[in-house]
N, CA, C and O atoms as a Tinker XYZ file with bonds, in Angstrom:
   376  protein
     1  N    -42.876000  -37.244000   39.264000    73     2
     2  CA   -43.533000  -36.056000   39.771000    64     1     3
     3  C    -43.042000  -34.824000   39.029000    63     2     4     5
     4  O    -41.961000  -34.813000   38.440000    81     3
     5  N    -43.848000  -33.812000   39.073000    73     3     6
     6  CA   -43.511000  -32.556000   38.411000    64     5     7
     7  C    -42.688000  -31.700000   39.361000    63     6     8     9
     8  O    -43.047000  -31.508000   40.523000    81     7
     9  N    -41.590000  -31.197000   38.847000    73     7    10
    10  CA   -40.759000  -30.273000   39.612000    64     9    11
    11  C    -41.270000  -28.857000   39.354000    63    10    12    13
    12  O    -40.941000  -28.253000   38.333000    81    11
    13  N    -42.066000  -28.331000   40.268000    73    11    14
    14  CA   -42.735000  -27.061000   40.071000    64    13    15
    15  C    -41.772000  -25.881000   40.039000    63    14    16    17
    16  O    -42.062000  -24.863000   39.411000    81    15
    17  N    -40.646000  -26.006000   40.701000    73    15    18
    18  CA   -39.649000  -24.939000   40.652000    64    17    19
    19  C    -39.124000  -24.784000   39.228000    63    18    20    21
    20  O    -38.981000  -23.665000   38.736000    81    19
    21  N    -38.835000  -25.904000   38.566000    73    19    22
    22  CA   -38.379000  -25.849000   37.177000    64    21    23
    23  C    -39.460000  -25.304000   36.251000    63    22    24    25
    24  O    -39.165000  -24.563000   35.313000    81    23
    25  N    -40.692000  -25.667000   36.510000    73    23    26
    26  CA   -41.793000  -25.146000   35.689000    64    25    27
    27  C    -41.871000  -23.625000   35.812000    63    26    28    29
    28  O    -42.029000  -22.923000   34.813000    81    27
    29  N    -41.760000  -23.122000   37.036000    73    27    30
    30  CA   -41.847000  -21.675000   37.255000    64    29    31
    31  C    -40.649000  -20.954000   36.647000    63    30    32    33
    32  O    -40.813000  -19.925000   35.991000    81    31
    33  N    -39.453000  -21.483000   36.860000    73    31    34
    34  CA   -38.269000  -20.802000   36.330000    64    33    35
    35  C    -38.239000  -20.844000   34.807000    63    34    36    37
    36  O    -37.822000  -19.873000   34.175000    81    35
    37  N    -38.669000  -21.940000   34.213000    73    35    38
    38  CA   -38.712000  -21.998000   32.751000    64    37    39
    39  C    -39.822000  -21.130000   32.188000    63    38    40    41
    40  O    -39.711000  -20.627000   31.070000    81    39
    41  N    -40.893000  -20.950000   32.950000    73    39    42
    42  CA   -41.974000  -20.096000   32.453000    64    41    43
    43  C    -41.538000  -18.632000   32.367000    63    42    44    45
    44  O    -42.108000  -17.874000   31.583000    81    43
    45  N    -40.548000  -18.219000   33.150000    73    43    46
    46  CA   -40.074000  -16.840000   33.087000    64    45    47
    47  C    -39.512000  -16.496000   31.713000    63    46    48    49
    48  O    -39.898000  -15.485000   31.125000    81    47
    49  N    -38.614000  -17.314000   31.197000    73    47    50
    50  CA   -38.026000  -16.989000   29.906000    64    49    51
    51  C    -39.016000  -17.207000   28.775000    63    50    52    53
    52  O    -38.943000  -16.523000   27.754000    81    51
    53  N    -39.947000  -18.152000   28.937000    73    51    54
    54  CA   -40.961000  -18.368000   27.907000    64    53    55
    55  C    -41.908000  -17.173000   27.838000    63    54    56    57
    56  O    -42.256000  -16.722000   26.746000    81    55
    57  N    -42.328000  -16.657000   28.996000    73    55    58
    58  CA   -43.199000  -15.479000   29.025000    64    57    59
    59  C    -42.465000  -14.261000   28.475000    63    58    60    61
    60  O    -43.063000  -13.441000   27.778000    81    59
    61  N    -41.179000  -14.135000   28.779000    73    59    62
    62  CA   -40.392000  -13.040000   28.225000    64    61    63
    63  C    -40.338000  -13.085000   26.708000    63    62    64    65
    64  O    -40.501000  -12.056000   26.050000    81    63
    65  N    -40.112000  -14.262000   26.147000    73    63    66
    66  CA   -40.104000  -14.399000   24.684000    64    65    67
    67  C    -41.479000  -14.107000   24.096000    63    66    68    69
    68  O    -41.590000  -13.420000   23.080000    81    67
    69  N    -42.525000  -14.626000   24.733000    73    67    70
    70  CA   -43.890000  -14.394000   24.238000    64    69    71
    71  C    -44.254000  -12.917000   24.292000    63    70    72    73
    72  O    -44.889000  -12.399000   23.374000    81    71
    73  N    -43.856000  -12.239000   25.360000    73    71    74
    74  CA   -44.144000  -10.816000   25.487000    64    73    75
    75  C    -43.403000  -10.007000   24.423000    63    74    76    77
    76  O    -43.976000   -9.098000   23.824000    81    75
    77  N    -42.153000  -10.331000   24.192000    73    75    78
    78  CA   -41.394000   -9.647000   23.144000    64    77    79
    79  C    -41.999000   -9.874000   21.764000    63    78    80    81
    80  O    -42.102000   -8.940000   20.969000    81    79
    81  N    -42.397000  -11.101000   21.478000    73    79    82
    82  CA   -43.024000  -11.398000   20.198000    64    81    83
    83  C    -44.357000  -10.680000   20.062000    63    82    84    85
    84  O    -44.687000  -10.190000   18.982000    81    83
    85  N    -45.128000  -10.610000   21.142000    73    83    86
    86  CA   -46.412000   -9.913000   21.107000    64    85    87
    87  C    -46.231000   -8.423000   20.831000    63    86    88    89
    88  O    -47.015000   -7.831000   20.089000    81    87
    89  N    -45.206000   -7.814000   21.423000    73    87    90
    90  CA   -44.946000   -6.395000   21.184000    64    89    91
    91  C    -44.570000   -6.160000   19.725000    63    90    92    93
    92  O    -45.057000   -5.214000   19.108000    81    91
    93  N    -43.718000   -6.999000   19.173000    73    91    94
    94  CA   -43.343000   -6.830000   17.780000    64    93    95
    95  C    -44.530000   -7.058000   16.851000    63    94    96    97
    96  O    -44.688000   -6.341000   15.863000    81    95
    97  N    -45.360000   -8.043000   17.155000    73    95    98
    98  CA   -46.533000   -8.309000   16.333000    64    97    99
    99  C    -47.526000   -7.155000   16.388000    63    98   100   101
   100  O    -48.026000   -6.712000   15.355000    81    99
   101  N    -47.809000   -6.672000   17.587000    73    99   102
   102  CA   -48.729000   -5.547000   17.731000    64   101   103
   103  C    -48.176000   -4.292000   17.062000    63   102   104   105
   104  O    -48.922000   -3.550000   16.422000    81   103
   105  N    -46.889000   -4.053000   17.206000    73   103   106
   106  CA   -46.271000   -2.884000   16.592000    64   105   107
   107  C    -46.328000   -2.964000   15.076000    63   106   108   109
   108  O    -46.556000   -1.957000   14.405000    81   107
   109  N    -46.124000   -4.145000   14.540000    73   107   110
   110  CA   -46.207000   -4.338000   13.099000    64   109   111
   111  C    -47.629000   -4.060000   12.608000    63   110   112   113
   112  O    -47.811000   -3.416000   11.575000    81   111
   113  N    -48.625000   -4.536000   13.332000    73   111   114
   114  CA   -50.017000   -4.298000   12.969000    64   113   115
   115  C    -50.350000   -2.807000   13.044000    63   114   116   117
   116  O    -50.976000   -2.262000   12.135000    81   115
   117  N    -49.935000   -2.156000   14.118000    73   115   118
   118  CA   -50.213000   -0.729000   14.282000    64   117   119
   119  C    -49.498000    0.102000   13.221000    63   118   120   121
   120  O    -50.048000    1.095000   12.744000    81   119
   121  N    -48.284000   -0.288000   12.848000    73   119   122
   122  CA   -47.560000    0.424000   11.793000    64   121   123
   123  C    -48.290000    0.283000   10.463000    63   122   124   125
   124  O    -48.339000    1.233000    9.682000    81   123
   125  N    -48.853000   -0.883000   10.199000    73   123   126
   126  CA   -49.593000   -1.068000    8.950000    64   125   127
   127  C    -50.878000   -0.246000    8.949000    63   126   128   129
   128  O    -51.249000    0.322000    7.922000    81   127
   129  N    -51.554000   -0.180000   10.084000    73   127   130
   130  CA   -52.792000    0.596000   10.177000    64   129   131
   131  C    -52.508000    2.089000   10.009000    63   130   132   133
   132  O    -53.229000    2.784000    9.293000    81   131
   133  N    -51.466000    2.578000   10.663000    73   131   134
   134  CA   -51.127000    4.009000   10.613000    64   133   135
   135  C    -50.309000    4.400000    9.399000    63   134   136   137
   136  O    -50.055000    5.580000    9.156000    81   135
   137  N    -49.895000    3.386000    8.633000    73   135   138
   138  CA   -49.025000    3.600000    7.471000    64   137   139
   139  C    -47.729000    4.318000    7.874000    63   138   140   141
   140  O    -47.299000    5.271000    7.225000    81   139
   141  N    -47.132000    3.841000    8.944000    73   139   142
   142  CA   -45.849000    4.342000    9.421000    64   141   143
   143  C    -44.839000    3.209000    9.397000    63   142   144   145
   144  O    -45.193000    2.051000    9.173000    81   143
   145  N    -43.606000    3.542000    9.625000    73   143   146
   146  CA   -42.567000    2.513000    9.684000    64   145   147
   147  C    -42.604000    1.818000   11.042000    63   146   148   149
   148  O    -43.006000    2.405000   12.047000    81   147
   149  N    -42.186000    0.581000   11.053000    73   147   150
   150  CA   -42.195000   -0.213000   12.286000    64   149   151
   151  C    -41.302000    0.417000   13.342000    63   150   152   153
   152  O    -41.641000    0.407000   14.525000    81   151
   153  N    -40.169000    0.964000   12.931000    73   151   154
   154  CA   -39.249000    1.550000   13.903000    64   153   155
   155  C    -39.844000    2.761000   14.621000    63   154   156   157
   156  O    -39.459000    3.058000   15.752000    81   155
   157  N    -40.783000    3.465000   13.972000    73   155   158
   158  CA   -41.446000    4.595000   14.618000    64   157   159
   159  C    -42.315000    4.089000   15.764000    63   158   160   161
   160  O    -42.291000    4.646000   16.862000    81   159
   161  N    -43.077000    3.038000   15.506000    73   159   162
   162  CA   -43.959000    2.473000   16.538000    64   161   163
   163  C    -43.130000    1.872000   17.670000    63   162   164   165
   164  O    -43.463000    2.047000   18.842000    81   163
   165  N    -42.057000    1.166000   17.330000    73   163   166
   166  CA   -41.206000    0.574000   18.361000    64   165   167
   167  C    -40.443000    1.624000   19.155000    63   166   168   169
   168  O    -39.931000    1.330000   20.235000    81   167
   169  N    -40.363000    2.827000   18.640000    73   167   170
   170  CA   -39.682000    3.909000   19.336000    64   169   171
   171  C    -40.517000    4.566000   20.420000    63   170   172   173
   172  O    -39.991000    5.337000   21.222000    81   171
   173  N    -41.816000    4.270000   20.456000    73   171   174
   174  CA   -42.665000    4.848000   21.501000    64   173   175
   175  C    -42.220000    4.335000   22.860000    63   174   176   177
   176  O    -41.771000    3.196000   22.979000    81   175
   177  N    -42.343000    5.167000   23.883000    73   175   178
   178  CA   -41.840000    4.797000   25.210000    64   177   179
   179  C    -42.578000    3.584000   25.770000    63   178   180   181
   180  O    -41.982000    2.782000   26.488000    81   179
   181  N    -43.854000    3.437000   25.457000    73   179   182
   182  CA   -44.598000    2.272000   25.978000    64   181   183
   183  C    -44.031000    0.969000   25.436000    63   182   184   185
   184  O    -43.868000   -0.005000   26.170000    81   183
   185  N    -43.736000    0.965000   24.151000    73   183   186
   186  CA   -43.178000   -0.243000   23.536000    64   185   187
   187  C    -41.778000   -0.514000   24.072000    63   186   188   189
   188  O    -41.411000   -1.667000   24.303000    81   187
   189  N    -40.999000    0.539000   24.269000    73   187   190
   190  CA   -39.647000    0.372000   24.797000    64   189   191
   191  C    -39.653000   -0.223000   26.198000    63   190   192   193
   192  O    -38.827000   -1.076000   26.522000    81   191
   193  N    -40.595000    0.233000   27.031000    73   191   194
   194  CA   -40.688000   -0.299000   28.394000    64   193   195
   195  C    -41.058000   -1.773000   28.360000    63   194   196   197
   196  O    -40.467000   -2.576000   29.083000    81   195
   197  N    -42.033000   -2.141000   27.525000    73   195   198
   198  CA   -42.470000   -3.536000   27.475000    64   197   199
   199  C    -41.371000   -4.434000   26.921000    63   198   200   201
   200  O    -41.177000   -5.545000   27.413000    81   199
   201  N    -40.651000   -3.967000   25.905000    73   199   202
   202  CA   -39.544000   -4.765000   25.362000    64   201   203
   203  C    -38.447000   -4.939000   26.409000    63   202   204   205
   204  O    -37.851000   -6.011000   26.509000    81   203
   205  N    -38.180000   -3.903000   27.179000    73   203   206
   206  CA   -37.171000   -4.018000   28.241000    64   205   207
   207  C    -37.620000   -5.005000   29.318000    63   206   208   209
   208  O    -36.815000   -5.797000   29.808000    81   207
   209  N    -38.893000   -4.962000   29.687000    73   207   210
   210  CA   -39.405000   -5.912000   30.679000    64   209   211
   211  C    -39.372000   -7.342000   30.137000    63   210   212   213
   212  O    -39.103000   -8.283000   30.884000    81   211
   213  N    -39.643000   -7.504000   28.846000    73   211   214
   214  CA   -39.547000   -8.835000   28.240000    64   213   215
   215  C    -38.113000   -9.347000   28.292000    63   214   216   217
   216  O    -37.883000  -10.519000   28.590000    81   215
   217  N    -37.155000   -8.483000   28.005000    73   215   218
   218  CA   -35.747000   -8.873000   28.094000    64   217   219
   219  C    -35.352000   -9.225000   29.513000    63   218   220   221
   220  O    -34.579000  -10.156000   29.737000    81   219
   221  N    -35.890000   -8.472000   30.481000    73   219   222
   222  CA   -35.596000   -8.764000   31.881000    64   221   223
   223  C    -36.160000  -10.125000   32.284000    63   222   224   225
   224  O    -35.475000  -10.900000   32.952000    81   223
   225  N    -37.393000  -10.427000   31.890000    73   223   226
   226  CA   -37.972000  -11.733000   32.205000    64   225   227
   227  C    -37.181000  -12.866000   31.561000    63   226   228   229
   228  O    -36.946000  -13.899000   32.188000    81   227
   229  N    -36.774000  -12.673000   30.319000    73   227   230
   230  CA   -35.979000  -13.676000   29.624000    64   229   231
   231  C    -34.669000  -13.945000   30.363000    63   230   232   233
   232  O    -34.294000  -15.097000   30.582000    81   231
   233  N    -33.982000  -12.876000   30.741000    73   231   234
   234  CA   -32.702000  -13.025000   31.443000    64   233   235
   235  C    -32.883000  -13.644000   32.826000    63   234   236   237
   236  O    -32.058000  -14.453000   33.250000    81   235
   237  N    -33.948000  -13.277000   33.532000    73   235   238
   238  CA   -34.204000  -13.884000   34.844000    64   237   239
   239  C    -34.472000  -15.375000   34.729000    63   238   240   241
   240  O    -34.022000  -16.162000   35.563000    81   239
   241  N    -35.208000  -15.760000   33.692000    73   239   242
   242  CA   -35.470000  -17.180000   33.478000    64   241   243
   243  C    -34.212000  -17.962000   33.188000    63   242   244   245
   244  O    -34.028000  -19.062000   33.710000    81   243
   245  N    -33.338000  -17.405000   32.357000    73   243   246
   246  CA   -32.091000  -18.103000   32.057000    64   245   247
   247  C    -31.118000  -18.061000   33.230000    63   246   248   249
   248  O    -30.318000  -18.980000   33.407000    81   247
   249  N    -31.182000  -17.004000   34.027000    73   247   250
   250  CA   -30.346000  -16.931000   35.224000    64   249   251
   251  C    -30.730000  -18.038000   36.207000    63   250   252   253
   252  O    -29.866000  -18.669000   36.816000    81   251
   253  N    -32.026000  -18.262000   36.351000    73   251   254
   254  CA   -32.470000  -19.276000   37.314000    64   253   255
   255  C    -32.211000  -20.700000   36.821000    63   254   256   257
   256  O    -32.213000  -21.635000   37.621000    81   255
   257  N    -31.990000  -20.875000   35.533000    73   255   258
   258  CA   -31.714000  -22.204000   34.983000    64   257   259
   259  C    -30.237000  -22.450000   34.698000    63   258   260   261
   260  O    -29.872000  -23.528000   34.229000    81   259
   261  N    -29.394000  -21.478000   34.972000    73   259   262
   262  CA   -27.966000  -21.604000   34.664000    64   261   263
   263  C    -27.321000  -22.623000   35.597000    63   262   264   265
   264  O    -27.704000  -22.757000   36.759000    81   263
   265  N    -26.339000  -23.332000   35.062000    73   263   266
   266  CA   -25.665000  -24.354000   35.862000    64   265   267
   267  C    -24.402000  -23.837000   36.539000    63   266   268   269
   268  O    -24.010000  -24.341000   37.591000    81   267
   269  N    -23.769000  -22.842000   35.945000    73   267   270
   270  CA   -22.532000  -22.294000   36.506000    64   269   271
   271  C    -22.804000  -20.949000   37.180000    63   270   272   273
   272  O    -23.708000  -20.210000   36.789000    81   271
   273  N    -22.005000  -20.654000   38.192000    73   271   274
   274  CA   -22.171000  -19.403000   38.925000    64   273   275
   275  C    -21.915000  -18.197000   38.015000    63   274   276   277
   276  O    -22.671000  -17.226000   38.044000    81   275
   277  N    -20.851000  -18.257000   37.210000    73   275   278
   278  CA   -20.525000  -17.127000   36.342000    64   277   279
   279  C    -21.638000  -16.873000   35.332000    63   278   280   281
   280  O    -21.912000  -15.729000   34.970000    81   279
   281  N    -22.276000  -17.955000   34.881000    73   279   282
   282  CA   -23.373000  -17.822000   33.928000    64   281   283
   283  C    -24.579000  -17.130000   34.575000    63   282   284   285
   284  O    -25.232000  -16.288000   33.959000    81   283
   285  N    -24.856000  -17.499000   35.818000    73   283   286
   286  CA   -25.941000  -16.847000   36.557000    64   285   287
   287  C    -25.647000  -15.368000   36.767000    63   286   288   289
   288  O    -26.546000  -14.533000   36.674000    81   287
   289  N    -24.391000  -15.047000   37.048000    73   287   290
   290  CA   -24.019000  -13.650000   37.238000    64   289   291
   291  C    -24.188000  -12.829000   35.961000    63   290   292   293
   292  O    -24.672000  -11.698000   36.002000    81   291
   293  N    -23.792000  -13.399000   34.841000    73   291   294
   294  CA   -23.928000  -12.683000   33.574000    64   293   295
   295  C    -25.401000  -12.430000   33.260000    63   294   296   297
   296  O    -25.775000  -11.318000   32.888000    81   295
   297  N    -26.237000  -13.460000   33.409000    73   295   298
   298  CA   -27.669000  -13.279000   33.143000    64   297   299
   299  C    -28.295000  -12.319000   34.157000    63   298   300   301
   300  O    -29.203000  -11.562000   33.814000    81   299
   301  N    -27.820000  -12.348000   35.385000    73   299   302
   302  CA   -28.335000  -11.422000   36.391000    64   301   303
   303  C    -27.987000   -9.980000   36.083000    63   302   304   305
   304  O    -28.811000   -9.083000   36.261000    81   303
   305  N    -26.756000   -9.754000   35.618000    73   303   306
   306  CA   -26.342000   -8.397000   35.244000    64   305   307
   307  C    -27.154000   -7.905000   34.050000    63   306   308   309
   308  O    -27.567000   -6.746000   34.013000    81   307
   309  N    -27.381000   -8.778000   33.082000    73   307   310
   310  CA   -28.207000   -8.396000   31.933000    64   309   311
   311  C    -29.646000   -8.093000   32.362000    63   310   312   313
   312  O    -30.245000   -7.133000   31.877000    81   311
   313  N    -30.202000   -8.906000   33.266000    73   311   314
   314  CA   -31.560000   -8.664000   33.762000    64   313   315
   315  C    -31.629000   -7.327000   34.495000    63   314   316   317
   316  O    -32.582000   -6.566000   34.328000    81   315
   317  N    -30.621000   -7.053000   35.297000    73   315   318
   318  CA   -30.572000   -5.773000   35.997000    64   317   319
   319  C    -30.476000   -4.609000   35.007000    63   318   320   321
   320  O    -31.112000   -3.572000   35.198000    81   319
   321  N    -29.689000   -4.783000   33.965000    73   319   322
   322  CA   -29.574000   -3.750000   32.941000    64   321   323
   323  C    -30.903000   -3.479000   32.244000    63   322   324   325
   324  O    -31.268000   -2.324000   32.023000    81   323
   325  N    -31.618000   -4.536000   31.901000    73   323   326
   326  CA   -32.930000   -4.355000   31.278000    64   325   327
   327  C    -33.912000   -3.701000   32.244000    63   326   328   329
   328  O    -34.720000   -2.867000   31.836000    81   327
   329  N    -33.849000   -4.072000   33.511000    73   327   330
   330  CA   -34.725000   -3.464000   34.504000    64   329   331
   331  C    -34.450000   -1.980000   34.681000    63   330   332   333
   332  O    -35.378000   -1.175000   34.757000    81   331
   333  N    -33.182000   -1.622000   34.746000    73   331   334
   334  CA   -32.811000   -0.207000   34.868000    64   333   335
   335  C    -33.235000    0.560000   33.627000    63   334   336   337
   336  O    -33.731000    1.682000   33.723000    81   335
   337  N    -33.040000   -0.046000   32.464000    73   335   338
   338  CA   -33.446000    0.602000   31.218000    64   337   339
   339  C    -34.954000    0.838000   31.201000    63   338   340   341
   340  O    -35.397000    1.917000   30.809000    81   339
   341  N    -35.749000   -0.139000   31.615000    73   339   342
   342  CA   -37.208000    0.029000   31.656000    64   341   343
   343  C    -37.589000    1.133000   32.625000    63   342   344   345
   344  O    -38.476000    1.934000   32.330000    81   343
   345  N    -36.936000    1.188000   33.775000    73   343   346
   346  CA   -37.248000    2.213000   34.772000    64   345   347
   347  C    -36.882000    3.607000   34.266000    63   346   348   349
   348  O    -37.637000    4.559000   34.469000    81   347
   349  N    -35.727000    3.731000   33.610000    73   347   350
   350  CA   -35.313000    5.031000   33.087000    64   349   351
   351  C    -36.238000    5.516000   31.976000    63   350   352   353
   352  O    -36.553000    6.704000   31.901000    81   351
   353  N    -36.669000    4.608000   31.122000    73   351   354
   354  CA   -37.606000    4.990000   30.064000    64   353   355
   355  C    -38.938000    5.398000   30.680000    63   354   356   357
   356  O    -39.534000    6.394000   30.270000    81   355
   357  N    -39.403000    4.639000   31.656000    73   355   358
   358  CA   -40.661000    4.953000   32.322000    64   357   359
   359  C    -40.587000    6.320000   33.007000    63   358   360   361
   360  O    -41.524000    7.115000   32.929000    81   359
   361  N    -39.494000    6.575000   33.657000    73   359   362
   362  CA   -39.318000    7.837000   34.381000    64   361   363
   363  C    -39.201000    9.019000   33.429000    63   362   364   365
   364  O    -39.654000   10.114000   33.761000    81   363
   365  N    -38.616000    8.831000   32.277000    73   363   366
   366  CA   -38.421000    9.932000   31.359000    64   365   367
   367  C    -39.476000   10.035000   30.275000    63   366   368   369
   368  O    -39.262000   10.708000   29.267000    81   367
   369  N    -40.602000    9.382000   30.464000    73   367   370
   370  CA   -41.647000    9.396000   29.431000    64   369   371
   371  C    -42.222000   10.789000   29.253000    63   370   372   373
   372  O    -42.138000   11.631000   30.147000    81   371
   373  N    -42.796000   11.015000   28.107000    73   371   374
   374  CA   -43.355000   12.348000   27.795000    64   373   375
   375  C    -44.786000   12.449000   28.243000    63   374   376
   376  O    -45.416000   13.491000   28.065000    81   375
């Protein structure tokens, strides 16, 4: 039988990786269209928020799959850090 809890928890880190890759791919395309550097496009607050949310999803997925308590705590602290970073960027947007 399929363990749906494992499917859901593993999908968190997979979606986080896919979202991060999508942001980098889109930013690279937009930088080529605008003839700007990639770091300029990645510096926009929208891209920063999405990258932070991708990092948070990745960390939450690994936190839910961790075998040791200390490992879960480390991934949880990192997820919280990414979440706070996304919120601060969102709040301070121009």
